[in-house]
C-alpha positions as CSV (number, residue, x, y, z in Angstrom):
1,X,32.6,-102.4,-13.5
2,X,34.8,-100.1,-11.4
3,X,35.7,-98.0,-14.5
4,X,32.1,-97.6,-15.4
5,X,31.2,-96.3,-11.9
6,X,34.2,-93.9,-11.9
7,X,33.1,-92.5,-15.3
8,X,29.6,-92.0,-14.1
9,X,30.8,-90.2,-11.0
10,X,33.0,-87.9,-13.1
11,X,30.2,-87.0,-15.4
12,X,27.9,-86.2,-12.5
13,X,30.5,-83.9,-10.9
14,X,31.1,-82.2,-14.3
15,X,27.3,-81.7,-14.8
16,X,26.8,-80.2,-11.3
17,X,29.8,-77.9,-11.8
18,X,28.5,-76.7,-15.2
19,X,25.0,-76.2,-13.7
20,X,26.4,-74.2,-10.8
21,X,28.6,-72.1,-13.0
22,X,25.7,-71.3,-15.3
23,X,23.4,-70.5,-12.5
24,X,26.0,-68.3,-10.8
25,X,26.6,-66.4,-14.1
26,X,22.9,-65.8,-14.5
27,X,22.6,-64.6,-10.9
28,X,25.6,-62.3,-11.4
29,X,23.9,-60.8,-14.5
30,X,20.6,-60.4,-12.7
31,X,22.2,-58.8,-9.6
32,X,24.2,-56.5,-11.8
33,X,21.1,-55.5,-13.7
34,X,19.2,-54.9,-10.5
35,X,22.0,-52.9,-9.0
36,X,22.0,-50.7,-12.1
37,X,18.3,-50.2,-11.8
38,X,18.6,-49.3,-8.1
39,X,21.4,-46.9,-8.8
40,X,19.3,-45.1,-11.4
41,X,16.0,-45.2,-9.5
42,X,14.5,-41.7,-8.9
43,X,10.9,-42.7,-8.0
44,X,8.6,-41.5,-10.8
45,X,9.6,-39.2,-13.6
46,X,11.6,-36.2,-12.5
47,X,9.1,-33.8,-14.1
48,X,6.3,-32.3,-12.1
49,X,3.9,-35.2,-12.9
50,X,0.2,-35.4,-12.5
51,X,0.4,-36.8,-8.9
52,X,2.4,-33.7,-8.0
53,X,-0.2,-31.2,-9.1
54,X,-3.0,-30.6,-6.6
55,X,-5.8,-28.2,-5.8
56,X,-6.5,-26.4,-2.6
57,X,-9.5,-24.7,-1.1
58,X,-8.9,-21.8,1.3
59,X,-10.7,-19.4,3.6
60,X,-9.2,-16.1,4.8
61,X,-9.8,-13.4,7.3
62,X,-8.7,-10.0,6.0
63,X,-8.0,-6.5,7.2
64,X,-8.6,-3.7,4.7
65,X,-7.0,-0.2,4.6
66,X,-7.6,2.7,2.2
67,X,-5.1,5.1,0.5
68,X,-6.6,8.1,-1.3
69,X,-7.8,11.6,-1.1
70,X,-9.3,11.2,2.4
71,X,-6.1,9.8,3.9
72,X,-4.5,11.8,6.8
73,X,-1.8,13.3,4.5
74,X,-1.1,13.6,0.8
75,X,1.1,10.9,-0.7
76,X,0.8,7.3,-1.7
77,X,1.9,5.9,1.7
78,X,-0.6,7.6,4.0
79,X,-3.5,5.7,5.7
80,X,-5.4,5.8,8.9
81,X,-4.8,2.5,10.8
82,X,-7.8,3.2,13.0
83,X,-10.1,2.8,10.0
84,X,-8.9,-0.8,9.4
85,X,-12.0,-2.8,8.5
86,X,-12.5,-6.6,8.4
87,X,-13.1,-8.7,5.3
88,X,-13.4,-12.3,4.3
89,X,-12.3,-14.3,1.3
90,X,-12.5,-17.8,-0.2
91,X,-9.9,-19.1,-2.7
92,X,-9.4,-22.0,-5.0
93,X,-5.8,-22.7,-6.0
94,X,-4.1,-25.0,-8.5
95,X,-0.5,-25.9,-8.0
96,X,1.1,-26.8,-11.4
97,X,4.9,-26.5,-10.8
98,X,7.6,-26.8,-8.2
99,X,7.3,-23.1,-7.4
100,X,4.1,-22.0,-9.1
101,X,0.4,-21.8,-8.2
102,X,-2.5,-20.2,-9.9
103,X,-4.8,-18.7,-7.3
104,X,-8.4,-17.5,-7.8
105,X,-9.9,-15.5,-4.9
106,X,-13.2,-13.9,-4.1
107,X,-13.1,-11.2,-1.4
108,X,-15.6,-9.0,0.4
109,X,-14.5,-6.2,2.7
110,X,-15.1,-2.5,3.7
111,X,-13.1,0.6,3.2
112,X,-13.5,3.7,5.4
113,X,-12.2,7.2,5.6
114,X,-13.1,10.5,7.4
115,X,-11.4,13.8,7.4
116,X,-12.6,14.9,10.8
117,X,-11.1,11.8,12.5
118,X,-7.9,11.4,10.4
119,X,-6.7,14.9,9.7
120,X,-3.7,16.2,11.7
121,X,-4.9,19.7,12.8
122,X,-1.3,20.4,13.9
123,X,-0.3,20.3,10.2
124,X,-1.2,23.9,9.3
125,X,-1.1,23.1,5.6
126,X,-2.6,19.7,4.7
127,X,-4.1,18.8,8.1
128,X,-6.2,22.0,8.4
129,X,-7.3,21.7,4.8
130,X,-8.5,18.2,5.3
131,X,-10.2,18.9,8.6
132,X,-12.2,21.8,7.2
133,X,-13.1,19.8,4.2
134,X,-14.8,17.3,6.5
135,X,-15.7,14.7,3.9
136,X,-16.2,11.0,4.8
137,X,-17.2,7.7,3.1
138,X,-17.8,4.0,3.5
139,X,-17.4,1.6,0.6
140,X,-18.0,-2.1,0.4
141,X,-15.6,-3.9,-2.0
142,X,-16.5,-7.2,-3.7
143,X,-13.5,-8.5,-5.6
144,X,-12.7,-11.5,-7.9
145,X,-9.0,-11.9,-8.6
146,X,-6.7,-14.3,-10.5
147,X,-3.0,-14.3,-9.4
148,X,0.2,-16.2,-10.1
149,X,2.0,-17.2,-6.9
150,X,5.8,-17.8,-6.9
151,X,7.3,-19.8,-4.0
152,X,10.9,-19.0,-3.0
153,X,11.5,-22.6,-1.9
154,X,10.5,-25.2,-4.5
155,X,8.9,-28.5,-4.0
156,X,9.8,-31.3,-6.4
157,X,7.6,-33.9,-4.8
158,X,3.9,-34.3,-4.3
159,X,1.9,-32.7,-1.5
160,X,3.2,-35.1,1.1
161,X,6.8,-33.9,0.6
162,X,6.1,-30.2,0.4
163,X,8.4,-27.9,2.3
164,X,7.7,-27.0,5.9
165,X,7.4,-23.3,5.0
166,X,8.2,-20.9,2.2
167,X,8.0,-17.2,1.5
168,X,6.1,-16.3,-1.7
169,X,5.2,-13.4,-3.9
170,X,2.2,-12.9,-6.2
171,X,0.9,-10.7,-9.0
172,X,-2.4,-10.7,-10.9
173,X,-5.5,-8.9,-12.0
174,X,-8.7,-8.3,-10.2
175,X,-12.2,-7.1,-11.0
176,X,-14.1,-5.3,-8.2
177,X,-17.4,-3.7,-7.5
178,X,-17.7,-0.7,-5.3
179,X,-20.3,1.9,-4.3
180,X,-19.2,4.7,-1.9
181,X,-21.7,5.9,0.7
182,X,-21.8,8.8,3.0
183,X,-23.6,9.4,6.3
184,X,-26.2,12.1,5.7
185,X,-26.3,15.1,8.1
186,X,-29.3,16.2,10.1
187,X,-30.0,19.2,8.0
188,X,-29.4,20.6,4.5
189,X,-27.2,23.7,3.8
190,X,-30.2,25.9,4.5
191,X,-30.8,24.4,7.9
192,X,-33.9,22.4,6.9
193,X,-34.2,18.8,8.2
194,X,-33.2,16.0,5.7
195,X,-35.4,13.0,5.3
196,X,-32.2,10.9,4.9
197,X,-30.6,12.2,8.2
198,X,-28.4,9.5,9.9
199,X,-28.6,7.1,6.9
200,X,-25.7,5.9,4.7
201,X,-26.7,7.1,1.3
202,X,-25.2,6.3,-2.1
203,X,-23.0,9.1,-3.2
204,X,-22.6,8.3,-6.9
205,X,-26.3,9.1,-7.9
206,X,-25.9,12.5,-6.2
207,X,-23.2,13.7,-8.5
208,X,-21.3,15.6,-5.8
209,X,-18.8,17.0,-8.2
210,X,-21.3,17.9,-10.9
211,X,-21.5,14.6,-12.8
212,X,-25.2,15.1,-13.6
213,X,-25.2,18.9,-13.6
214,X,-25.6,21.1,-16.7
215,X,-22.0,22.5,-16.5
216,X,-20.8,25.3,-18.7
217,X,-17.8,24.6,-21.0
218,X,-15.8,27.1,-18.9
219,X,-16.6,25.3,-15.6
220,X,-13.5,23.6,-14.0
221,X,-15.3,20.2,-13.9
222,X,-16.8,20.6,-17.4
223,X,-17.0,17.2,-19.2
224,X,-17.0,15.2,-15.9
225,X,-18.8,11.9,-16.2
226,X,-20.3,9.5,-13.6
227,X,-17.7,7.1,-12.4
228,X,-18.2,3.4,-12.9
229,X,-18.9,1.1,-10.0
230,X,-17.1,-1.8,-11.7
231,X,-13.3,-1.5,-11.8
232,X,-10.0,-3.2,-12.5
233,X,-7.2,-3.4,-10.0
234,X,-3.7,-4.9,-10.0
235,X,-3.1,-6.9,-6.9
236,X,0.5,-7.6,-5.8
237,X,2.2,-8.6,-2.5
238,X,4.3,-11.0,-0.5
239,X,3.6,-13.6,2.2
240,X,4.7,-16.8,3.9
241,X,3.0,-20.2,4.0
242,X,3.5,-22.8,6.7
243,X,2.7,-26.5,6.6
244,X,0.4,-27.6,9.5
245,X,0.1,-31.3,8.5
246,X,-0.1,-33.4,5.4
247,X,-3.3,-31.7,4.1
248,X,-3.4,-28.2,5.6
249,X,-1.4,-25.0,5.3
250,X,-1.5,-21.7,7.1
251,X,-0.4,-18.5,5.3
252,X,-0.2,-14.8,6.0
253,X,0.3,-12.1,3.4
254,X,0.0,-8.4,2.7
255,X,-1.1,-7.1,-0.7
256,X,-1.9,-3.8,-2.4
257,X,-4.6,-3.2,-5.0
258,X,-3.7,-0.5,-7.4
259,X,-7.0,0.7,-8.9
260,X,-7.6,2.7,-12.1
261,X,-10.3,4.9,-10.4
262,X,-10.0,8.0,-8.1
263,X,-13.6,7.5,-6.8
264,X,-13.4,4.8,-4.1
265,X,-14.1,7.8,-1.8
266,X,-16.3,9.9,-4.2
267,X,-13.6,12.6,-4.2
268,X,-11.4,13.6,-7.1
269,X,-11.8,17.1,-8.6
270,X,-12.9,20.7,-7.8
271,X,-15.8,22.0,-5.9
272,X,-18.7,23.1,-8.1
273,X,-21.1,25.9,-7.7
274,X,-23.6,24.3,-5.2
275,X,-26.5,25.9,-7.2
276,X,-25.9,23.4,-10.1
277,X,-26.5,20.3,-8.0
278,X,-29.9,18.7,-8.2
279,X,-31.1,18.2,-4.7
280,X,-30.6,19.5,-1.1
281,X,-29.0,16.1,-0.2
282,X,-26.5,16.3,-3.1
283,X,-25.5,19.8,-1.9
284,X,-25.2,18.7,1.7
285,X,-23.0,15.7,0.7
286,X,-20.8,17.8,-1.6
287,X,-19.9,20.5,0.9
288,X,-19.8,19.6,4.6
289,X,-17.8,22.3,6.2
290,X,-20.9,23.8,7.9
291,X,-21.0,20.6,10.1
292,X,-17.8,21.5,12.0
293,X,-18.0,23.1,15.5
294,X,-18.4,26.8,15.2
295,X,-15.0,27.3,17.0
296,X,-13.3,25.4,14.2
297,X,-14.8,27.4,11.4
298,X,-13.2,30.7,10.2
299,X,-15.3,33.6,9.1
300,X,-17.6,32.4,6.3
301,X,-18.2,33.9,2.9
302,X,-21.4,34.0,1.0
303,X,-22.3,33.8,-2.6
304,X,-25.4,33.4,-4.8
305,X,-25.5,30.2,-6.7
306,X,-26.8,29.6,-10.2
307,X,-30.1,28.5,-8.7
308,X,-30.6,31.9,-7.1
309,X,-30.0,30.7,-3.5
310,X,-27.4,32.1,-1.2
311,X,-24.8,29.8,0.2
312,X,-22.6,30.4,3.2
313,X,-19.3,28.5,3.0
314,X,-15.8,28.4,4.5
315,X,-13.5,30.3,2.1
316,X,-11.8,27.8,-0.2
317,X,-14.6,25.2,0.0
318,X,-18.0,24.7,-1.5
319,X,-17.6,27.2,-4.3
320,X,-16.2,26.9,-7.8
321,X,-12.7,28.4,-8.0
322,X,-9.5,27.0,-9.5
323,X,-7.8,26.5,-6.1
324,X,-10.9,25.1,-4.4
325,X,-10.1,21.5,-4.6
326,X,-12.1,18.6,-3.2
327,X,-9.4,16.1,-4.2
328,X,-6.5,15.4,-6.5
329,X,-7.6,14.0,-9.8
330,X,-4.0,13.0,-10.8
331,X,-3.8,10.2,-8.2
332,X,-5.5,6.8,-8.2
333,X,-6.9,5.2,-5.1
334,X,-5.3,2.1,-3.5
335,X,-6.5,-0.4,-0.9
336,X,-4.4,-2.8,1.1
337,X,-5.5,-6.3,2.1
338,X,-3.7,-8.2,5.0
339,X,-4.8,-11.8,5.1
340,X,-4.5,-14.9,7.3
341,X,-5.5,-17.9,5.3
342,X,-6.1,-21.6,6.0
343,X,-6.0,-24.0,3.0
344,X,-7.0,-27.6,2.6
345,X,-5.6,-29.9,-0.1
346,X,-8.6,-31.3,-2.0
347,X,-8.7,-35.1,-2.5
348,X,-5.9,-35.7,-0.1
349,X,-5.9,-38.2,2.8
350,X,-3.7,-38.7,5.8
351,X,-0.8,-41.1,5.0
352,X,1.0,-41.0,8.4
353,X,0.6,-44.8,9.0
354,X,2.5,-45.7,5.8
355,X,5.7,-44.0,6.9
356,X,5.9,-45.5,10.4
């Protein structure tokens, strides 16, 4: 009886020991496997997954500056800061990589230039020439652009883990519409009142450089064609973007638009014989030296135009001659856009409570 109880007790101990060893071995395997998973855990896939791509909607306030024939001085870097004009823009951006964003942007803004206000009359060469030329313009720009944006600091995570700030650069292509206008004087070149006096009139239909005139093959502007109001530009620039909160960013950038036209200001080539132009308004907008104060005008010269009328002009202006230049046709116009932009991440919500 005793032996049977002893045998049962031994079997019970052996079974419990086997069960414990088996369970401990299973637990050790499970723990090892879990530890290995934890050591290799990287969240989701390390590629820039779908949850890390997001869209933003932005609104910008811009400042526009013009570089061209009516700048204060010749050269690509000359502009008149006093003619800075406002503009506005809306953008839709798609972020598709740790550093990369595709940005689409629609902008509206105004360019402005005027010889009488910008020219440095102390510069006896270029400044005096520009002042006596006395041309001016205003041009409203409507632009649609697509640009690739490259961030200096990359973001491997989704929008919640984006960097606090990053510099960036961008390059793209833009299509724009423009239509330069000029402020009509009180009288025409013969002293007669103009019906358009004091109005901003479209310059392109006037053909101020002989675009619609019957020019002779020997004329300096022979073959000139009306310029297009639709153009292509190459936008490029740099900026910096700052994170405001989980769903909003503030950025500031400066960009240049290199255009393929020299007519943002309606100025490019030589003066033509005023007699070939079609209307008193066209003549008055082509040559404006007679609007200067008498003290700033040198002795005038007169000539008889092809229409039989006599014109009195400042020597070097308002008459066809090889050295009588309105502008420089070898240069293209440029405009600069400085922007401050607020962007909102579409479809995002605040997640602050999840991380407390």
